[in-house]
C-alpha positions in Angstrom: 88.6 -43.6 -30.3 87.0 -41.4 -33.0 84.2 -39.0 -32.1 80.8 -40.6 -32.6 77.9 -38.9 -34.2 74.6 -38.7 -32.3 71.0 -37.8 -32.9 68.9 -36.5 -30.0 65.1 -37.1 -30.1 62.9 -35.3 -27.6 66.0 -33.2 -26.6 64.1 -30.7 -24.4 66.3 -27.9 -23.1 69.4 -30.2 -23.3 70.1 -32.0 -20.0 70.8 -35.3 -21.7 72.8 -33.7 -24.5 75.0 -31.7 -22.1 75.7 -34.9 -20.1 76.5 -36.8 -23.3 78.9 -34.3 -24.5 80.5 -33.4 -21.1 83.0 -30.6 -20.7 81.3 -28.9 -17.8 81.8 -28.3 -14.1 79.3 -29.0 -11.3 79.9 -28.7 -7.5 83.6 -28.3 -8.0 84.1 -31.4 -10.2 84.9 -31.2 -13.9 83.1 -33.7 -16.1 85.4 -34.4 -19.0 84.5 -34.0 -22.6 83.3 -37.3 -24.0 83.8 -38.5 -27.6 80.3 -37.7 -28.8 79.0 -35.0 -31.2 75.3 -34.3 -31.6 74.6 -33.7 -35.3 70.8 -33.7 -35.1 68.5 -32.7 -32.3 64.7 -32.2 -32.2 61.9 -31.3 -29.8 58.3 -30.3 -30.2 58.4 -27.5 -27.5 59.6 -24.3 -29.2 60.6 -22.7 -25.9 62.7 -25.7 -24.9 64.4 -25.5 -28.3 65.0 -21.8 -27.7 66.8 -22.6 -24.4 68.7 -25.5 -26.1 70.0 -23.3 -28.9 71.3 -20.7 -26.4 73.5 -23.4 -24.8 74.9 -25.5 -27.7 76.9 -24.8 -30.9 74.8 -27.3 -32.8 71.2 -26.2 -33.1 68.1 -28.1 -32.4 65.1 -27.9 -34.7 61.5 -27.5 -33.5 59.3 -30.1 -35.0 56.9 -32.9 -34.3 59.1 -36.0 -34.4 56.2 -38.0 -35.9 56.3 -35.9 -39.1 60.1 -36.1 -39.7 61.4 -38.2 -42.5 64.4 -39.7 -40.8 65.9 -40.7 -44.2 66.7 -37.0 -44.7 68.6 -36.6 -41.4 72.3 -37.2 -40.9 73.7 -40.7 -40.4 74.8 -41.3 -36.8 76.4 -43.9 -34.6 73.9 -43.5 -31.8 70.5 -42.0 -31.0 69.4 -40.8 -27.5 66.0 -39.9 -26.3 64.1 -39.3 -23.1 60.7 -40.0 -24.6 57.8 -38.2 -22.9 56.9 -39.8 -19.6 53.7 -38.3 -18.3 51.7 -41.4 -19.3 54.0 -43.5 -17.2 54.4 -41.3 -14.1 53.4 -42.6 -10.7 52.4 -39.1 -9.7 49.6 -39.0 -12.3 46.8 -41.3 -11.2 44.6 -40.5 -14.3 47.3 -41.5 -16.9 46.4 -43.4 -20.0 49.3 -45.8 -20.8 48.0 -46.2 -24.3 47.6 -42.5 -25.3 49.6 -40.8 -28.0 52.3 -39.7 -25.6 52.8 -43.3 -24.3 53.5 -44.5 -27.8 56.1 -41.8 -28.7 58.8 -44.3 -27.9 57.8 -45.9 -31.2 59.3 -42.9 -32.9 62.7 -44.1 -31.6 61.8 -47.6 -32.9 61.0 -46.0 -36.3 64.4 -44.2 -36.2 66.2 -47.4 -35.4 64.5 -49.1 -38.3 65.3 -46.3 -40.7 68.9 -45.2 -39.7 70.3 -48.4 -38.1 72.6 -46.7 -35.6 74.8 -49.0 -33.6 73.7 -47.8 -30.2 70.9 -46.1 -28.3 70.2 -44.6 -24.9 66.7 -44.0 -23.7 65.5 -42.7 -20.3 62.1 -42.6 -18.6 60.4 -42.6 -15.2 60.5 -45.3 -12.5 56.8 -46.1 -13.2 57.8 -47.7 -16.5 58.9 -50.8 -14.6 55.8 -51.3 -12.5 52.9 -50.2 -14.6 50.6 -53.1 -15.6 52.8 -55.4 -13.6 55.8 -54.8 -15.9 53.8 -55.2 -19.2 54.8 -51.7 -20.4 58.6 -52.1 -20.1 58.3 -55.6 -21.6 56.4 -54.2 -24.6 59.0 -51.5 -25.1 62.0 -53.9 -24.9 60.3 -56.3 -27.3 59.8 -53.6 -29.9 63.5 -52.6 -29.6 64.6 -56.2 -29.9 62.3 -56.8 -32.9 64.2 -54.2 -35.0 67.6 -55.8 -34.3 68.9 -54.6 -30.9 70.1 -56.3 -27.7 68.5 -54.4 -24.9 69.2 -53.9 -21.2 67.7 -51.5 -18.7 68.2 -50.5 -15.1 66.8 -48.1 -12.5 69.5 -45.5 -11.6 69.3 -43.3 -8.5 70.6 -39.7 -9.0 71.8 -39.6 -5.3 74.3 -42.4 -6.0 76.0 -40.2 -8.7 76.8 -37.0 -6.7 73.4 -35.3 -7.3 71.5 -33.9 -4.3 68.1 -35.3 -5.5 66.2 -38.4 -4.8 65.4 -38.8 -8.5 65.1 -42.4 -9.9 65.0 -43.0 -13.6 65.0 -46.0 -15.9 67.8 -46.1 -18.5 67.3 -48.4 -21.5 70.4 -49.3 -23.5 70.4 -50.8 -26.9 73.3 -52.3 -28.9 72.8 -53.5 -32.5 72.9 -57.2 -32.6 75.9 -57.4 -35.0 78.0 -55.5 -32.4 79.6 -58.2 -30.3 79.8 -56.6 -26.9 77.5 -55.8 -24.0 76.9 -52.7 -21.8 77.7 -52.4 -18.1 75.8 -49.8 -16.2 78.0 -47.3 -14.4 79.0 -48.1 -10.8 77.6 -45.8 -8.2 80.0 -43.2 -6.9 78.5 -42.9 -3.5 75.9 -44.5 -1.3 72.6 -42.9 -0.3 74.1 -42.4 3.2 77.0 -40.5 1.6 74.8 -38.5 -0.8 75.4 -34.8 -1.5 73.1 -32.8 0.7 70.7 -30.1 -0.6 72.7 -27.5 1.3 75.4 -27.9 -1.4 73.2 -26.1 -4.0 71.3 -23.7 -1.8 73.4 -20.6 -1.2 71.0 -19.0 1.3 67.6 -19.7 2.6 66.5 -16.1 3.1 66.4 -14.4 -0.3 65.2 -10.9 -1.0 62.7 -11.8 -3.9 59.3 -11.9 -2.2 57.7 -13.6 -5.1 59.1 -17.0 -4.0 57.6 -16.9 -0.5 54.3 -18.5 0.4 51.6 -16.3 2.1 50.4 -16.9 5.6 47.1 -17.9 4.2 48.8 -20.7 2.3 50.6 -21.8 5.5 47.3 -21.8 7.4 45.8 -23.9 4.7 48.4 -26.6 5.2 47.9 -26.5 8.9 44.2 -27.2 8.4 44.8 -30.1 6.0 44.3 -33.7 7.0 47.3 -35.1 8.9 47.7 -38.0 6.5 48.1 -35.8 3.4 51.6 -35.3 2.1 51.6 -31.5 2.1 54.1 -28.8 3.1 57.0 -30.9 2.1 59.9 -28.7 3.3 63.3 -30.2 2.7 66.1 -31.0 5.1 69.2 -29.2 3.9 71.4 -31.9 5.2 69.8 -34.6 3.0 69.1 -34.9 -0.7 66.0 -33.2 -2.1 62.8 -34.9 -3.3 62.4 -35.1 -7.1 62.2 -31.9 -9.0 59.1 -31.9 -11.2 58.0 -30.0 -14.3 55.3 -28.1 -12.5 57.4 -26.2 -10.0 56.0 -22.9 -11.3 52.6 -24.0 -9.9 54.0 -25.3 -6.6 51.8 -24.7 -3.7 52.1 -25.8 -0.1 49.3 -28.2 -0.8 51.2 -30.0 -3.5 53.6 -32.8 -3.3 56.5 -30.7 -4.6 59.5 -30.0 -2.3 59.7 -26.5 -0.7 62.1 -24.7 1.7 61.5 -23.8 5.3 63.2 -20.4 5.8 62.3 -19.5 9.3 60.6 -22.1 11.5 59.7 -19.6 14.2 57.8 -17.4 11.7 56.5 -20.3 9.7 58.1 -18.8 6.6 58.3 -21.0 3.5 59.4 -20.5 -0.1 59.7 -22.3 -3.4 63.0 -22.9 -5.2 64.2 -20.4 -7.7 64.8 -21.6 -11.2 68.5 -21.6 -10.7 68.2 -23.6 -7.5 66.1 -26.1 -9.3 68.6 -26.3 -12.1 71.4 -26.9 -9.6 69.4 -29.7 -7.9 69.1 -31.3 -11.4 72.9 -31.0 -11.7 73.0 -28.2 -14.4 76.1 -26.1 -14.2 75.6 -22.4 -13.3 76.7 -21.3 -16.7 73.8 -23.1 -18.3 71.5 -20.3 -19.7 67.9 -20.7 -18.5 64.8 -19.5 -20.3 63.8 -15.9 -19.7 60.4 -17.1 -18.6 60.5 -18.6 -15.1 57.4 -20.9 -15.7 59.0 -22.2 -18.8 62.3 -22.7 -17.0 60.7 -24.7 -14.3 59.0 -26.9 -16.8 62.2 -27.5 -18.9 64.3 -28.2 -15.8 61.8 -30.6 -14.3 61.5 -32.5 -17.6 65.3 -32.7 -18.1 67.6 -35.7 -17.6 70.2 -34.7 -15.0 73.3 -33.9 -17.0 75.6 -35.5 -14.4 73.6 -38.8 -14.4 73.6 -38.9 -18.2 77.4 -38.2 -18.2 78.1 -41.3 -16.2 76.0 -43.4 -18.5 77.6 -41.9 -21.6 81.1 -42.3 -20.2 80.5 -46.0 -19.6 79.1 -46.3 -23.2 82.2 -44.6 -24.6 84.4 -46.9 -22.6 82.7 -50.0 -23.8 82.7 -48.8 -27.4 86.4 -48.0 -27.2 87.3 -51.4 -25.7 85.2 -53.1 -28.4 87.0 -51.3 -31.2 90.4 -52.5 -29.8 89.1 -56.1 -29.7 87.7 -55.8 -33.2 91.2 -54.6 -34.4 92.8 -57.6 -32.7 90.3 -60.0 -34.3 90.6 -58.4 -37.8 94.4 -58.4 -37.7 95.2 -62.0 -36.9 99.0 -62.9 -36.4 99.3 -64.1 -40.0 97.6 -60.9 -41.3 99.9 -58.7 -39.3 102.8 -60.7 -40.6 101.6 -60.2 -44.2 101.3 -56.5 -43.7 104.9 -56.4 -42.3 106.3 -58.5 -45.1 104.6 -56.5 -47.8 106.1 -53.3 -46.4 109.5 -55.0 -46.3 109.3 -56.1 -49.9 109.4 -59.8 -49.0 106.7 -62.2 -50.0 104.4 -63.9 -47.5 105.6 -67.3 -48.5 109.3 -66.7 -48.0 108.7 -65.0 -44.7 106.7 -68.0 -43.4 109.6 -70.3 -44.4 112.1 -68.2 -42.6 110.0 -68.4 -39.4 109.6 -72.2 -39.7 113.4 -72.7 -39.8 
């Protein structure tokens, strides 16, 4: 199949885009190049765009997507977008599901209305399915359907696709209604019991950089906390990690973010390094991180895991390729194929038909 052109809204540092394109290695496995090329990418965070542009030949633009005239952007076959999820997060108890961020998915709706791509892929947090008893996801799906797309969605677990992280995300797939095929979500490659352990991406527990270690005062604070509080969440190296979040730079032992227990006998704990966090998110080691560690943590935590996106994108490319073959078969009926052959042979359609009838 021919390479398809793609627009990426809310591209961040590029986790989704790397997964869509493919052509990278992670934990000894090579993820093949897929038939997609990104021709337009945009994000509001200038530091995320800075990281993105260090890693991709095509360059993202830094802009507020609400101000972009999509008519002046390249025509594409597909648009992707992990629209901001803070308003839907189950971690944030004070969220307003009707604030400006919660309505940014409507920019994807506006894009679909304007550019009419054949396909779209969106991603968001698990809470999207349960907030207001499912009213949020129904509203979003209805808006996508209203502008002419068949829509399906599913909760995917990163641990079931070779990623050492218990991250769960909703993927929303749209196919323009005049395209006569449906999408099948990728089959899991392993069960949770067979999941890749955290040890696979942590080279060593005891590292020399002291800035990553928690003080004894911090340790004592956790010991004094109430027993029912989820604090001091050190991770079992033989199991997948808890979800990596965007505020790892602010991780304390009194937060719900995952940490590492380096020496139990000394009660020595530390946070993940940015590179370790990136590995947990399935970024390859040659992905260039932002020079600022706080910004790196934020960008990594906000990203779609490249490997997870790769499996979704691969399935999309497979379905599109199969549909193109079916469309060719439908377009070239037996009589039309006969007509093409006859014309090339210099014989008229009528005489050829008579020969076959004899």
